Backbone as CSV, one residue per row, in Angstrom:
resi,resn,N_x,N_y,N_z,CA_x,CA_y,CA_z,C_x,C_y,C_z
1,UNK,-1.119,-17.505,26.129,-0.080,-16.804,25.366,0.749,-15.920,26.287
2,UNK,2.041,-15.941,26.104,2.933,-15.094,26.869,2.737,-13.640,26.440
3,UNK,2.296,-12.810,27.392,1.993,-11.421,27.052,3.244,-10.606,26.734
4,UNK,4.421,-11.135,27.041,5.645,-10.376,26.831,5.878,-10.053,25.355
5,UNK,5.434,-10.938,24.462,5.629,-10.648,23.046,4.332,-10.217,22.354
6,UNK,3.330,-9.827,23.138,2.100,-9.284,22.571,2.357,-8.039,21.725
7,UNK,3.263,-7.131,22.142,3.557,-5.976,21.280,4.033,-6.387,19.888
8,UNK,4.790,-7.484,19.808,5.246,-7.965,18.504,4.080,-8.405,17.638
9,UNK,3.112,-9.082,18.238,1.929,-9.523,17.502,1.132,-8.325,17.008
10,UNK,0.951,-7.334,17.890,0.204,-6.133,17.506,0.937,-5.351,16.416
11,UNK,2.262,-5.267,16.536,3.046,-4.553,15.533,2.970,-5.264,14.179
12,UNK,3.058,-6.589,14.203,2.966,-7.362,12.961,1.597,-7.166,12.316
13,UNK,0.547,-7.218,13.126,-0.801,-7.023,12.601,-0.935,-5.644,11.964
14,UNK,-0.374,-4.627,12.614,-0.457,-3.262,12.090,0.272,-3.145,10.758
15,UNK,1.446,-3.771,10.652,2.219,-3.709,9.411,1.480,-4.417,8.277
16,UNK,0.900,-5.567,8.576,0.171,-6.319,7.548,-1.042,-5.531,7.057
17,UNK,-1.797,-4.956,7.988,-2.969,-4.160,7.599,-2.545,-2.940,6.787
18,UNK,-1.530,-2.221,7.277,-1.064,-1.022,6.571,-0.577,-1.360,5.169
19,UNK,0.152,-2.470,5.034,0.689,-2.857,3.729,-0.423,-3.230,2.762
20,UNK,-1.455,-3.900,3.277,-2.584,-4.269,2.423,-3.354,-3.048,1.935
21,UNK,-3.348,-1.998,2.730,-4.006,-0.751,2.308,-3.122,0.027,1.344
22,UNK,-1.850,0.176,1.693,-0.940,1.008,0.905,-0.557,0.393,-0.434
23,UNK,-0.726,-0.934,-0.581,-0.392,-1.579,-1.849,-1.309,-1.100,-2.971
24,UNK,-2.397,-0.445,-2.627,-3.331,0.063,-3.634,-2.876,1.391,-4.248
25,UNK,-1.837,1.995,-3.666,-1.393,3.322,-4.117,-0.005,3.241,-4.745
26,UNK,0.087,3.697,-5.979,1.332,3.599,-6.727,2.389,4.577,-6.217
27,UNK,3.644,4.126,-6.296,4.796,4.985,-6.033,5.693,4.849,-7.256
28,UNK,5.631,5.815,-8.141,6.380,5.709,-9.377,5.756,4.686,-10.312
29,UNK,6.570,4.112,-11.183,6.067,3.207,-12.223,6.069,1.750,-11.800
30,UNK,6.952,1.381,-10.856,7.144,-0.033,-10.578,6.758,-0.439,-9.158
31,UNK,6.452,0.504,-8.307,6.250,0.194,-6.896,4.913,0.717,-6.390
32,UNK,4.521,0.233,-5.219,3.408,0.814,-4.475,3.962,1.241,-3.115
33,UNK,3.191,2.038,-2.391,3.640,2.467,-1.063,3.762,1.283,-0.111
34,UNK,3.025,0.217,-0.380,3.111,-0.962,0.473,4.482,-1.611,0.463
35,UNK,5.242,-1.380,-0.609,6.586,-1.957,-0.701,7.504,-1.420,0.389
36,UNK,7.177,-0.254,0.950,8.042,0.370,1.948,7.631,0.008,3.384
37,UNK,6.404,-0.475,3.555,5.960,-0.858,4.899,6.089,-2.359,5.143
38,UNK,5.857,-3.148,4.106,5.860,-4.601,4.275,7.175,-5.160,4.830
39,UNK,8.356,-4.698,4.378,9.612,-5.252,4.901,9.796,-5.079,6.407
40,UNK,9.039,-4.166,7.027,9.133,-3.991,8.484,8.723,-5.277,9.197
41,UNK,7.930,-6.119,8.522,7.520,-7.394,9.111,8.732,-8.247,9.472
42,UNK,9.781,-8.202,8.644,10.988,-8.976,8.926,11.717,-8.425,10.150
43,UNK,11.710,-7.117,10.304,12.317,-6.504,11.485,11.592,-6.966,12.750
44,UNK,10.267,-6.966,12.711,9.476,-7.388,13.871,9.766,-8.845,14.216
45,UNK,9.812,-9.696,13.198,10.104,-11.116,13.417,11.484,-11.301,14.030
46,UNK,12.475,-10.591,13.506,13.847,-10.750,13.990,14.029,-10.232,15.410
47,UNK,13.403,-9.102,15.732,13.483,-8.583,17.099,12.856,-9.575,18.071
48,UNK,11.683,-10.100,17.716,11.018,-11.079,18.575,11.874,-12.318,18.742
49,UNK,12.491,-12.759,17.669,13.344,-13.949,17.715,14.543,-13.728,18.624
50,UNK,15.181,-12.579,18.490,16.369,-12.288,19.303,16.030,-12.159,20.786
51,UNK,14.917,-11.495,21.090,14.578,-11.203,22.484,13.867,-12.370,23.169
52,UNK,12.926,-13.013,22.452,12.073,-14.019,23.095,12.292,-15.441,22.585
53,UNK,12.926,-15.611,21.422,13.189,-16.949,20.917,12.338,-17.325,19.717
54,UNK,12.599,-18.521,19.181,11.944,-18.955,17.952,10.452,-19.226,18.132
55,UNK,10.052,-19.774,19.276,8.639,-20.061,19.504,7.773,-18.818,19.424
56,UNK,8.068,-17.801,20.226,7.317,-16.548,20.121,7.406,-15.916,18.735
57,UNK,8.565,-16.013,18.079,8.709,-15.439,16.737,7.748,-16.110,15.764
58,UNK,7.630,-17.429,15.861,6.693,-18.144,14.991,5.253,-17.757,15.303
59,UNK,4.944,-17.536,16.568,3.577,-17.119,16.921,3.269,-15.738,16.346
60,UNK,4.257,-14.858,16.352,4.081,-13.533,15.744,3.833,-13.682,14.244
61,UNK,4.581,-14.582,13.610,4.408,-14.828,12.176,3.008,-15.358,11.880
62,UNK,2.554,-16.341,12.645,1.232,-16.918,12.401,0.124,-15.889,12.636
63,UNK,0.335,-15.012,13.612,-0.638,-13.939,13.840,-0.709,-13.029,12.624
64,UNK,0.439,-12.686,12.067,0.476,-11.856,10.870,-0.178,-12.556,9.686
65,UNK,0.021,-13.868,9.591,-0.589,-14.638,8.505,-2.115,-14.611,8.606
66,UNK,-2.634,-14.797,9.814,-4.084,-14.775,10.019,-4.654,-13.408,9.652
67,UNK,-3.982,-12.347,10.080,-4.434,-10.992,9.742,-4.403,-10.793,8.229
68,UNK,-3.359,-11.312,7.574,-3.261,-11.199,6.125,-4.398,-11.914,5.413
69,UNK,-4.757,-13.103,5.913,-5.875,-13.852,5.331,-7.170,-13.057,5.464
70,UNK,-7.373,-12.464,6.628,-8.576,-11.647,6.847,-8.602,-10.465,5.883
71,UNK,-7.442,-9.814,5.708,-7.362,-8.682,4.765,-7.681,-9.134,3.345
72,UNK,-7.187,-10.318,2.978,-7.452,-10.835,1.638,-8.938,-11.114,1.448
73,UNK,-9.568,-11.699,2.461,-10.995,-11.990,2.376,-11.809,-10.706,2.218
74,UNK,-11.406,-9.681,2.944,-12.083,-8.387,2.805,-11.851,-7.822,1.411
75,UNK,-10.619,-7.943,0.922,-10.277,-7.411,-0.389,-11.042,-8.066,-1.521
76,UNK,-11.394,-9.355,-1.369,-12.152,-10.036,-2.419,-13.566,-9.487,-2.540
77,UNK,-14.023,-8.802,-1.505,-15.380,-8.262,-1.511,-15.438,-6.802,-1.963
78,UNK,-14.269,-6.201,-2.177,-14.210,-4.803,-2.606,-13.915,-4.754,-4.094
79,UNK,-14.802,-4.159,-4.849,-14.650,-4.120,-6.303,-13.890,-2.872,-6.738
80,UNK,-12.866,-3.096,-7.537,-12.121,-1.997,-8.115,-12.514,-1.785,-9.567
81,UNK,-11.687,-1.066,-10.290,-11.995,-0.745,-11.684,-12.015,-1.980,-12.569
82,UNK,-11.155,-2.970,-12.247,-11.035,-4.161,-13.090,-11.515,-5.425,-12.384
83,UNK,-12.253,-5.283,-11.296,-12.745,-6.444,-10.566,-12.366,-6.350,-9.098
84,UNK,-12.415,-7.486,-8.377,-12.074,-7.465,-6.950,-10.647,-6.971,-6.719
85,UNK,-10.441,-6.224,-5.636,-9.100,-5.731,-5.336,-8.131,-6.876,-5.095
86,UNK,-8.636,-7.974,-4.530,-7.795,-9.144,-4.257,-8.367,-10.341,-5.003
87,UNK,-7.604,-10.893,-5.939,-8.019,-12.078,-6.681,-7.520,-13.329,-5.958
88,UNK,-7.957,-14.492,-6.434,-7.520,-15.749,-5.830,-6.005,-15.891,-5.905
89,UNK,-5.417,-15.545,-7.043,-3.972,-15.689,-7.204,-3.210,-14.743,-6.274
90,UNK,-3.703,-13.525,-6.137,-3.042,-12.577,-5.233,-3.161,-13.051,-3.790
91,UNK,-4.323,-13.559,-3.430,-4.519,-14.049,-2.061,-3.601,-15.228,-1.771
92,UNK,-3.537,-16.184,-2.708,-2.667,-17.342,-2.520,-1.199,-16.927,-2.483
93,UNK,-0.812,-16.077,-3.428,0.571,-15.634,-3.481,0.977,-14.882,-2.239
94,UNK,0.104,-14.001,-1.770,0.402,-13.210,-0.586,0.544,-14.093,0.652
95,UNK,-0.417,-14.996,0.847,-0.389,-15.849,2.029,0.785,-16.810,2.046
96,UNK,1.001,-17.504,0.926,2.091,-18.481,0.856,3.451,-17.804,0.947
97,UNK,3.599,-16.652,0.287,4.876,-15.939,0.327,5.187,-15.469,1.741
98,UNK,4.187,-14.887,2.406,4.404,-14.387,3.763,4.793,-15.515,4.707
99,UNK,3.990,-16.576,4.721,4.234,-17.655,5.682,5.557,-18.354,5.418
100,UNK,5.838,-18.668,4.154,7.085,-19.360,3.815,8.299,-18.503,4.134
101,UNK,8.273,-17.249,3.708,9.431,-16.369,3.890,9.678,-16.059,5.360
102,UNK,8.615,-15.813,6.104,8.782,-15.467,7.514,9.270,-16.655,8.340
103,UNK,8.740,-17.840,8.079,9.200,-19.026,8.815,10.634,-19.375,8.436
104,UNK,10.998,-19.136,7.177,12.388,-19.328,6.760,13.283,-18.337,7.470
105,UNK,12.828,-17.097,7.599,13.560,-16.073,8.339,13.819,-16.525,9.770
106,UNK,12.790,-17.064,10.423,12.933,-17.519,11.807,13.989,-18.616,11.912
107,UNK,13.963,-19.571,10.975,14.900,-20.701,11.018,16.334,-20.262,10.764
108,UNK,16.530,-19.396,9.765,17.884,-18.919,9.456,18.425,-18.093,10.609
109,UNK,17.583,-17.241,11.177,18.006,-16.427,12.311,18.460,-17.325,13.463
110,UNK,17.678,-18.367,13.750,18.019,-19.278,14.850,19.352,-19.971,14.602
111,UNK,19.610,-20.339,13.354,20.853,-21.029,13.017,22.072,-20.125,13.166
112,UNK,21.883,-18.820,12.970,22.999,-17.868,13.027,23.011,-17.043,14.307
113,UNK,22.157,-17.401,15.242,21.979,-16.598,16.455,23.274,-16.336,17.207
114,UNK,24.166,-17.320,17.262,25.371,-17.190,18.086,26.487,-16.411,17.399
115,UNK,26.300,-16.003,16.159,27.336,-15.263,15.454,27.315,-13.782,15.802
116,UNK,27.986,-12.972,15.000,27.989,-11.528,15.204,26.561,-11.003,15.177
117,UNK,26.258,-9.951,15.907,24.887,-9.498,16.121,24.134,-9.192,14.831
118,UNK,24.854,-8.726,13.804,24.200,-8.300,12.573,23.989,-9.434,11.582
119,UNK,24.708,-10.548,11.788,24.682,-11.612,10.784,23.312,-12.281,10.685
120,UNK,22.719,-12.608,11.826,21.425,-13.308,11.819,20.309,-12.463,11.215
121,UNK,20.122,-11.213,11.665,19.034,-10.433,11.058,19.265,-10.108,9.587
122,UNK,20.520,-9.869,9.212,20.785,-9.515,7.813,20.575,-10.711,6.891
123,UNK,21.178,-11.843,7.230,21.072,-13.029,6.367,19.638,-13.532,6.298
124,UNK,18.971,-13.604,7.446,17.602,-14.124,7.451,16.655,-13.225,6.673
125,UNK,16.847,-11.916,6.794,15.975,-10.989,6.075,16.259,-10.988,4.580
126,UNK,17.533,-11.052,4.196,17.860,-11.074,2.773,17.292,-12.315,2.093
127,UNK,17.475,-13.471,2.721,16.957,-14.706,2.128,15.430,-14.712,2.156
128,UNK,14.859,-14.361,3.310,13.410,-14.346,3.428,12.756,-13.384,2.446
129,UNK,13.332,-12.201,2.299,12.787,-11.203,1.375,12.841,-11.686,-0.069
130,UNK,13.936,-12.336,-0.427,14.080,-12.839,-1.800,13.050,-13.917,-2.094
131,UNK,12.869,-14.831,-1.146,11.877,-15.898,-1.319,10.473,-15.302,-1.377
132,UNK,10.203,-14.329,-0.525,8.898,-13.679,-0.494,8.557,-13.064,-1.852
133,UNK,9.494,-12.313,-2.400,9.268,-11.655,-3.679,9.068,-12.671,-4.804
134,UNK,9.929,-13.679,-4.850,9.832,-14.686,-5.911,8.502,-15.427,-5.863
135,UNK,8.092,-15.838,-4.680,6.845,-16.587,-4.546,5.630,-15.726,-4.889
136,UNK,5.567,-14.527,-4.300,4.369,-13.711,-4.518,4.167,-13.352,-5.986
137,UNK,5.178,-12.786,-6.623,4.990,-12.293,-7.987,4.799,-13.423,-8.988
138,UNK,5.463,-14.562,-8.786,5.267,-15.671,-9.721,3.883,-16.282,-9.560
139,UNK,3.435,-16.472,-8.318,2.105,-17.043,-8.099,1.012,-16.086,-8.552
140,UNK,1.172,-14.807,-8.253,0.123,-13.833,-8.554,0.042,-13.462,-10.026
141,UNK,1.183,-13.454,-10.761,1.161,-12.856,-12.091,1.792,-13.673,-13.219
142,UNK,2.546,-14.712,-12.921,3.207,-15.450,-13.994,2.189,-16.100,-14.923
143,UNK,2.441,-15.986,-16.240,1.559,-16.591,-17.216,1.546,-18.108,-17.126
144,UNK,2.605,-18.692,-16.581,2.684,-20.151,-16.477,1.722,-20.709,-15.430
145,UNK,1.173,-19.837,-14.582,0.300,-20.309,-13.513,-1.139,-19.823,-13.680
146,UNK,-1.538,-19.551,-14.907,-2.911,-19.094,-15.133,-3.941,-20.147,-14.760
147,UNK,-3.521,-21.433,-14.707,-4.454,-22.514,-14.356,-4.962,-22.388,-12.926
148,UNK,-4.270,-21.630,-12.097,-4.716,-21.462,-10.715,-6.059,-20.738,-10.665
149,UNK,-6.191,-19.739,-11.518,-7.412,-18.933,-11.544,-7.675,-18.503,-12.986
150,UNK,-8.139,-19.447,-13.835,-8.279,-19.153,-15.268,-9.251,-18.022,-15.587
151,UNK,-10.153,-17.734,-14.670,-11.095,-16.657,-14.913,-10.533,-15.277,-14.657
152,UNK,-9.334,-15.215,-14.117,-8.697,-13.936,-13.791,-7.686,-13.587,-14.882
153,UNK,-7.953,-12.533,-15.611,-7.089,-12.133,-16.718,-5.920,-11.291,-16.204
154,UNK,-4.736,-11.900,-16.197,-3.528,-11.158,-15.789,-2.562,-11.036,-16.965
155,UNK,-3.121,-11.076,-18.175,-2.272,-10.990,-19.366,-1.485,-9.683,-19.410
156,UNK,-2.029,-8.636,-18.777,-1.331,-7.349,-18.742,0.027,-7.474,-18.078
157,UNK,0.125,-8.391,-17.107,1.374,-8.548,-16.358,2.450,-9.241,-17.176
158,UNK,2.069,-9.884,-18.269,3.033,-10.593,-19.106,3.490,-9.771,-20.302
159,UNK,3.044,-8.523,-20.394,3.486,-7.655,-21.487,5.002,-7.506,-21.457
160,UNK,5.644,-7.709,-22.588,7.098,-7.657,-22.659,7.575,-6.207,-22.763
161,UNK,8.350,-5.803,-21.780,8.875,-4.448,-21.710,10.329,-4.505,-21.244
162,UNK,11.120,-3.458,-21.508,12.481,-3.425,-20.953,12.437,-3.526,-19.423
163,UNK,13.265,-4.380,-18.855,13.288,-4.583,-17.409,13.574,-3.265,-16.694
164,UNK,12.660,-2.831,-15.848,12.753,-1.557,-15.141,12.923,-0.383,-16.093
165,UNK,12.504,-0.579,-17.329,12.563,0.494,-18.318,13.906,0.669,-18.987
166,UNK,14.913,-0.092,-18.562,16.258,0.113,-19.117,16.966,-1.184,-19.482
167,UNK,16.469,-2.313,-19.024,17.149,-3.579,-19.224,16.613,-4.361,-20.404
168,UNK,16.942,-5.650,-20.477,16.445,-6.503,-21.559,14.934,-6.699,-21.437
169,UNK,14.314,-7.159,-22.516,12.878,-7.383,-22.506,12.516,-8.471,-21.496
170,UNK,11.487,-8.210,-20.722,11.016,-9.150,-19.707,9.549,-8.853,-19.436
171,UNK,8.801,-9.834,-18.896,7.402,-9.561,-18.551,7.312,-8.406,-17.561
172,UNK,6.249,-7.636,-17.659,6.050,-6.508,-16.756,6.146,-6.929,-15.300
173,UNK,5.591,-8.117,-14.972,5.605,-8.530,-13.571,7.030,-8.757,-13.066
174,UNK,7.958,-9.069,-13.955,9.357,-9.241,-13.545,9.946,-7.910,-13.094
175,UNK,9.603,-6.822,-13.793,10.070,-5.497,-13.381,9.480,-5.124,-12.023
176,UNK,8.203,-5.430,-11.842,7.568,-5.152,-10.555,8.255,-5.934,-9.445
177,UNK,8.605,-7.196,-9.733,9.253,-8.047,-8.729,10.655,-7.549,-8.393
178,UNK,11.414,-7.184,-9.418,12.794,-6.716,-9.192,12.798,-5.415,-8.405
179,UNK,11.902,-4.508,-8.742,11.824,-3.242,-8.003,11.465,-3.489,-6.548
180,UNK,10.501,-4.361,-6.317,10.093,-4.713,-4.955,11.250,-5.348,-4.190
181,UNK,11.977,-6.244,-4.848,13.107,-6.946,-4.234,14.220,-5.971,-3.853
182,UNK,14.488,-5.010,-4.717,15.534,-4.031,-4.433,15.188,-3.180,-3.217
183,UNK,13.917,-2.807,-3.085,13.497,-2.047,-1.904,13.684,-2.892,-0.647
184,UNK,13.309,-4.162,-0.715,13.455,-5.046,0.441,14.922,-5.180,0.856
185,UNK,15.814,-5.313,-0.125,17.238,-5.443,0.198,17.775,-4.166,0.845
186,UNK,17.376,-3.026,0.312,17.832,-1.754,0.875,17.331,-1.583,2.302
187,UNK,16.070,-1.911,2.528,15.503,-1.760,3.869,16.070,-2.788,4.844
188,UNK,16.514,-3.942,4.329,17.145,-4.936,5.192,18.427,-4.375,5.804
189,UNK,19.161,-3.617,5.010,20.385,-2.981,5.507,20.065,-1.848,6.479
190,UNK,19.092,-1.027,6.109,18.720,0.104,6.963,18.130,-0.362,8.290
191,UNK,17.491,-1.530,8.288,16.826,-2.021,9.496,17.800,-2.500,10.564
192,UNK,19.075,-2.661,10.222,20.043,-3.145,11.211,20.177,-2.181,12.390
193,UNK,20.134,-0.881,12.112,20.264,0.096,13.192,19.068,0.039,14.150
194,UNK,17.823,0.129,13.666,16.704,0.010,14.610,16.658,-1.351,15.283
195,UNK,17.081,-2.408,14.584,17.130,-3.742,15.206,18.025,-3.708,16.435
196,UNK,19.217,-3.166,16.285,20.162,-3.133,17.401,19.651,-2.249,18.534
197,UNK,19.060,-1.126,18.192,18.556,-0.204,19.215,17.381,-0.815,19.983
198,UNK,16.451,-1.432,19.262,15.270,-2.009,19.917,15.660,-3.187,20.798
199,UNK,16.523,-4.059,20.280,16.941,-5.227,21.061,17.706,-4.789,22.305
200,UNK,18.591,-3.820,22.168,19.344,-3.327,23.322,18.415,-2.725,24.368
201,UNK,17.373,-2.037,23.907,16.403,-1.445,24.843,15.605,-2.528,25.564
202,UNK,15.140,-3.533,24.823,14.299,-4.583,25.416,15.075,-5.507,26.327
203,UNK,16.350,-5.709,26.034,17.165,-6.617,26.852,17.984,-5.874,27.889
204,UNK,17.947,-4.547,27.805,18.699,-3.691,28.751,20.199,-3.963,28.715
205,UNK,20.680,-4.382,27.546,22.134,-4.572,27.387,22.485,-4.438,25.915
206,UNK,23.685,-3.931,25.626,24.092,-3.760,24.230,24.320,-5.110,23.556
207,UNK,24.151,-5.154,22.238,24.431,-6.390,21.516,25.557,-6.162,20.538
């Protein structure tokens, strides 16, 4: 392994571990603290892609996926108030969403690499974040997918409530997904500044 992008692997692992821990703590009614750390994974992927290329970026992604799987396995052994902290559906949703969204991010970034400096990280993160949110929340909580883990009661997530407390009636998990998605979009914009600063520092030239 090329040691030059080892910091990216370590940073990705740290973000995945931190997000798996912080997702257990609520922030308001619709979010957890993990919603604010997880999007940093896209920043790490994009910086690695810009500085070292698509191959190293994919290796960083796969490292994060492996760490996520390990966290999920540990979570299945920890019992909370309503059962294991990580159920089969959450584990599947988390793993598939992360891997699909991050690899999509890498591909979109590569396709837009030659454009303006902000276009590749912004577009890849916006699309990747949207796919990540859609996959995770639908796999983990949608009533249409109860066959994945019929022994896991997620009926609470299908309770019909006003979307984000103010919109039309929608399943509770839809409000959780929309709130998570909005945070990801906001952080995608905010991440452009650190992206430019980190890349300029690592490449020793402005972008």
